[in-house]
C-alpha positions in Angstrom: 152.0 79.4 102.1 151.0 82.9 103.3 152.5 83.8 106.7 151.3 86.8 108.7 153.4 87.5 111.8 151.7 90.7 112.9 148.4 92.6 112.9 149.8 95.0 110.2 150.5 92.1 107.8 146.9 90.9 108.5 145.6 94.4 107.5 147.8 94.2 104.3 145.7 91.2 103.4 142.5 93.2 103.5 141.4 91.8 106.9 140.5 94.1 109.8 142.1 93.7 113.2 138.6 93.1 114.7 138.4 90.0 112.6 141.4 88.2 113.9 140.8 84.4 114.2 140.7 82.8 117.5 143.6 80.5 116.8 147.3 80.3 117.8 150.5 78.8 116.8 150.9 76.9 113.6 147.2 77.2 112.9 147.4 81.0 112.4 149.0 81.2 108.9 146.4 78.8 107.3 143.5 80.6 109.1 144.8 84.0 107.9 145.1 82.6 104.3 141.5 81.4 104.4 140.3 84.8 105.6 142.3 86.7 103.1 140.9 84.9 100.2 137.4 84.5 101.6 136.6 87.7 103.3 136.9 91.0 101.4 134.3 92.8 103.3 137.1 94.5 105.4 138.8 95.9 102.2 137.8 99.6 102.8 138.2 99.5 106.6 141.7 98.2 106.2 142.9 101.0 103.9 145.4 103.6 105.4 144.2 107.1 104.8 146.2 110.2 103.8 145.7 113.8 105.0 147.2 115.9 102.2 144.7 116.4 99.4 147.5 116.2 96.9 147.7 112.6 97.7 144.8 111.9 95.3 147.3 111.6 92.5 149.8 109.3 94.5 149.3 105.7 93.2 150.7 104.4 96.5 147.6 105.3 98.3 145.3 103.3 96.1 144.2 99.7 96.1 142.0 97.7 93.6 138.4 97.2 94.6 137.6 93.6 95.1 135.9 91.8 92.3 133.1 90.7 94.4 132.1 94.2 95.5 129.3 96.2 93.7 129.5 99.8 92.3 126.2 101.6 93.2 125.4 104.6 90.9 122.5 107.0 91.7 121.5 110.1 89.9 118.3 112.3 89.4 117.2 112.0 85.9 116.6 115.3 84.2 118.2 117.0 87.2 119.1 120.0 85.0 115.4 120.7 84.3 114.6 120.4 88.0 117.4 122.7 88.9 116.3 125.3 86.2 112.9 125.2 87.9 114.5 126.2 91.1 114.5 122.7 92.8 118.2 122.4 93.3 117.7 121.9 97.1 115.5 118.9 96.4 118.0 117.4 93.9 120.8 117.8 96.5 118.7 116.3 99.2 118.1 113.2 97.1 121.7 112.9 96.1 122.8 112.9 99.7 119.9 110.6 100.7 121.4 107.8 98.7 124.4 107.8 101.0 122.3 108.3 104.2 119.9 105.5 103.4 122.6 102.9 102.6 124.7 103.9 105.7 121.6 103.3 107.9 120.8 100.1 106.2 124.3 98.8 106.7 124.3 99.8 110.3 127.6 101.6 110.6 129.6 99.4 108.3 132.2 101.5 106.6 132.1 101.8 102.8 133.4 104.2 100.2 131.0 106.8 98.8 131.3 110.2 96.9 128.5 112.8 96.7 128.0 114.3 93.3 125.3 116.9 93.8 122.5 115.2 91.8 123.4 111.8 93.0 126.1 109.7 94.6 128.4 106.7 93.8 129.0 104.0 96.5 130.9 100.7 96.7 129.5 97.9 98.8 130.5 94.2 99.3 128.3 91.7 97.5 127.4 90.4 100.9 125.7 93.8 101.8 124.3 94.4 98.4 120.7 93.2 99.1 120.4 95.6 102.1 121.6 98.4 99.9 119.1 97.5 97.2 116.2 97.5 99.6 117.1 100.9 100.9 117.7 102.5 97.5 114.5 100.9 96.2 112.7 102.7 99.0 114.5 105.9 98.3 113.6 105.7 94.6 109.9 105.4 95.6 110.3 108.3 98.0 112.0 110.5 95.5 108.9 110.1 93.1 106.2 110.3 95.7 107.5 113.2 97.9 109.9 115.1 95.6 108.5 114.3 92.2 112.0 113.3 91.1 113.0 110.3 89.1 116.0 108.7 90.8 118.1 106.2 88.7 119.7 103.5 90.7 122.1 101.1 89.2 124.1 98.2 90.7 127.2 97.1 88.7 129.5 94.2 89.9 133.1 95.4 90.0 134.0 92.3 87.9 131.7 93.6 85.1 133.4 97.0 85.2 136.9 95.7 85.1 136.1 93.4 82.1 136.1 96.5 79.9 139.8 97.0 80.6 139.6 99.9 83.1 140.6 99.7 86.8 138.6 100.7 89.9 141.2 101.9 92.5 140.1 103.2 95.9 141.8 105.4 98.5 140.8 107.2 101.7 141.4 110.9 102.2 141.2 111.9 105.8 138.8 114.8 106.2 139.0 115.0 110.0 139.6 112.6 112.8 137.4 109.5 112.4 136.0 110.7 109.0 137.4 109.6 105.7 136.3 110.5 102.2 136.6 107.9 99.4 138.7 108.7 96.4 138.4 106.8 93.1 140.7 106.5 90.1 141.4 104.3 87.2 138.3 105.0 85.1 136.1 102.4 86.7 133.6 104.8 88.2 133.1 106.6 84.9 132.7 103.2 83.2 130.1 102.1 85.7 128.1 105.3 85.3 128.1 104.7 81.5 127.0 101.1 82.0 124.0 102.1 84.2 122.8 104.7 81.7 123.2 102.4 78.7 121.7 99.2 79.9 118.5 98.5 81.9 119.9 95.3 83.2 121.8 97.0 85.9 118.8 99.2 87.1 116.6 98.4 90.1 112.9 99.2 90.5 111.2 101.4 93.1 110.4 99.5 96.3 108.8 100.2 99.7 109.2 103.8 101.0 109.5 102.4 104.5 112.8 100.7 103.6 114.4 104.1 103.1 115.7 105.1 106.6 117.0 108.7 106.4 117.8 109.1 110.1 120.5 111.6 110.5 119.9 113.3 107.2 119.0 117.0 107.4 119.1 120.2 105.3 118.4 122.7 108.0 120.7 125.6 107.1 120.1 128.5 104.8 122.4 128.7 101.7 125.7 130.0 102.9 126.4 133.4 101.3 129.8 133.8 99.8 132.3 135.9 101.9 134.5 136.8 99.0 132.1 137.5 96.2 131.0 134.2 94.4 131.0 130.5 95.1 132.5 128.5 92.3 131.7 124.9 91.6 134.3 123.3 89.3 134.9 120.0 87.7 138.1 118.9 85.8 138.7 115.7 83.8 142.1 115.0 82.6 142.5 114.2 78.8 146.3 113.9 78.6 148.7 111.1 78.2 149.7 111.5 81.9 146.6 112.0 83.9 148.5 112.1 87.3 150.9 114.9 86.1 148.0 116.8 84.7 146.0 116.7 88.0 149.0 117.4 90.0 149.7 120.5 87.8 146.2 121.7 87.9 145.9 121.4 91.7 149.2 123.3 92.1 148.0 126.2 89.9 144.7 126.4 91.6 146.4 126.6 94.9 148.7 129.4 93.8 145.5 131.4 93.0 144.9 131.4 96.8 148.6 131.9 97.6 149.0 128.3 98.5 146.2 128.4 101.0 143.3 126.8 99.1 141.8 125.7 102.4 140.9 129.4 102.9 138.5 129.0 100.1 136.3 126.5 102.0 132.9 127.9 101.4 131.5 126.8 104.8 131.9 130.1 106.6 130.3 129.7 110.1 130.0 133.4 110.6 127.7 133.7 107.6 125.5 130.7 108.4 121.9 130.8 109.6 119.3 128.3 110.5 116.2 128.1 108.3 112.9 129.0 109.8 111.0 126.4 111.9 108.1 126.5 109.4 110.4 125.9 106.5 112.3 123.1 108.1 109.1 121.4 109.1 107.9 121.5 105.5 111.2 120.1 104.3 111.1 117.4 106.8 107.7 116.2 105.7 109.2 115.1 102.4 111.8 113.1 104.1 109.6 111.5 106.8 106.6 111.0 104.4 103.8 111.1 106.9 103.2 114.0 109.4 101.7 111.7 112.0 104.6 109.3 111.8 107.0 108.8 114.9 109.9 109.7 112.6 108.3 113.1 111.7 107.5 113.9 115.3 111.0 113.0 116.4 112.5 115.1 113.7 110.1 118.0 114.5 111.2 118.0 118.0 114.9 118.1 116.8 114.1 121.2 114.8 112.4 123.0 117.6 115.2 122.2 120.1 117.9 123.2 117.6 116.1 126.4 116.7 115.9 127.3 120.4 119.6 126.4 120.9 120.5 128.6 118.0 118.7 131.7 119.6 119.9 131.2 123.2 123.6 131.9 123.3 124.4 129.8 126.4 122.5 126.8 124.8 124.3 127.1 121.4 126.3 124.1 120.5 129.4 126.1 119.5 131.8 123.2 119.3 129.6 121.4 116.8 128.9 124.7 114.7 132.6 125.7 114.7 133.5 122.2 113.4 131.1 122.4 110.4 133.8 123.6 108.0 136.4 121.0 108.9 133.7 118.3 108.5 132.6 119.5 105.1 133.6 117.7 101.8 134.0 120.8 99.6 136.7 119.0 97.4 136.9 115.5 96.2 138.1 113.2 93.4 136.2 110.4 91.6 137.8 110.1 88.1 137.2 113.9 88.1 138.5 116.7 90.4 135.5 118.5 92.0 135.7 121.6 94.2 133.3 124.1 95.6 135.3 127.3 96.4 134.6 130.7 97.8 136.3 133.2 95.5 136.8 136.8 94.6 136.0 138.0 91.1 139.7 138.2 90.3 140.4 134.7 91.6 137.6 133.3 89.3 139.0 135.1 86.4 142.4 133.6 87.2 141.0 130.1 87.6 139.1 130.3 84.3 142.3 131.5 82.5 144.2 128.6 84.0 141.7 125.9 83.0 141.2 127.3 79.6 144.9 127.2 78.9 144.9 123.5 79.8 142.0 122.8 77.7 143.5 124.7 74.7 146.5 122.4 75.1 144.1 119.4 75.0 145.0 118.3 78.6 141.7 118.7 80.3 137.9 119.3 79.9 136.4 121.5 82.6 133.1 122.9 83.9 132.4 125.8 86.0 129.3 127.2 87.7 129.1 130.5 89.6 126.5 131.4 92.4 126.1 133.6 95.3 126.1 130.9 97.9 126.7 127.2 98.7 124.4 124.5 99.9 125.1 122.2 102.8 123.3 118.9 103.3 124.2 117.1 106.6 124.4 113.5 107.8 124.5 113.8 111.6 125.0 110.8 114.0 126.0 113.1 116.8 127.6 116.5 117.5 130.9 115.2 118.7 133.9 115.4 116.4 133.8 112.6 113.8 130.1 111.9 114.0 128.9 114.3 111.3 129.7 115.0 107.7 128.4 117.7 105.5 127.9 117.4 101.6 128.7 120.7 99.9 127.5 122.0 96.5 127.1 125.4 94.9 123.6 126.9 94.8 121.6 127.0 91.7 122.9 123.6 90.4 126.5 123.7 91.4 128.2 120.5 90.2 125.2 119.5 88.0 125.5 122.7 86.0 129.4 122.5 85.9 128.9 118.9 84.5 126.7 120.4 81.7 129.5 122.7 80.5 132.1 119.9 80.8 130.0 117.5 78.8 129.5 120.2 76.2 133.3 120.6 75.9 133.6 116.8 75.3 130.9 116.8 72.7 132.6 119.7 70.8 135.9 117.7 70.9 134.3 114.6 69.4 132.6 116.7 66.7 
């Protein structure tokens, strides 16, 4: 018999404190047992978070994703071609829109996700999967009609992923108070991505655009110019016998390039940020809202006008919100690959390239790098208070997508 004598033990079973059963005495252990085996929706909510980024390689922070959850994989097909045509902002918008549309569809339910530049990866309970399907079916239709992009969307049950012998482990990295960023390891995410690309049975069709609620999604800032020289988007995939040791060593070596203060390389430099013009923002919003005469577009147009005014009038400027943009930005992450967007000097980039090349020559990693003059920020804002906004960061001119191209080329060379 399972006995839980405290709320903490309840959370260890994967059940949130807000789901405590209304029972007492001897009825409690059996009620907890039923909830622990029958309700895994609280899995992610119940995870403890860690605040030191190096915790991404600590197995103690991770838990196996429930078998009755679903991996959702989205990516823009032929994103490289779109980026080469100068449409990297559109690609980023659709990548972040996958997260925004599902978050709105699930009405605040907390689930793990990672933004990947030209797409996103999410995990949702099976009980919420149909809502997510409708939202992403609508986004797929919107991507085609408004952005002329082909968004691939796949749903793969965790149980199907783990059948192949990989694990799907999840942890929470605390970005700032009230905001956690998901961390994935074990090979499950990469396996799900491969399954979606190799089999049509996991794909969903385009749906009704009206089902894609992108409330809160915005891309209203100009590209953020580098303060040090260049913005470097990098991806690293371990290929050694001990992945944890390799990633720990790589992170430590990268940190030394910045004298142990890698946080200083955060590319979101508020002093170098500026709002796009009203006309440009209104054109961009039309793609998200679909119809100029819709209530959604009119509401967002009013937001743009008000924010533009506030940015120009000093005493109206939302300084607390603006000053918090850097701490609310996910410029580094881990999802079976280490990803970072860093503001670097030319010398720092040379040192980073030398470090990563040494690891590659020792057959410990594959890596990809992409340099640009600026970074891109795509925002999801529920409110301007701390913890109510998160900002997805990528390098300009393709960032992660172009870094991934180099990484895949290295892998292909190794196989050949």
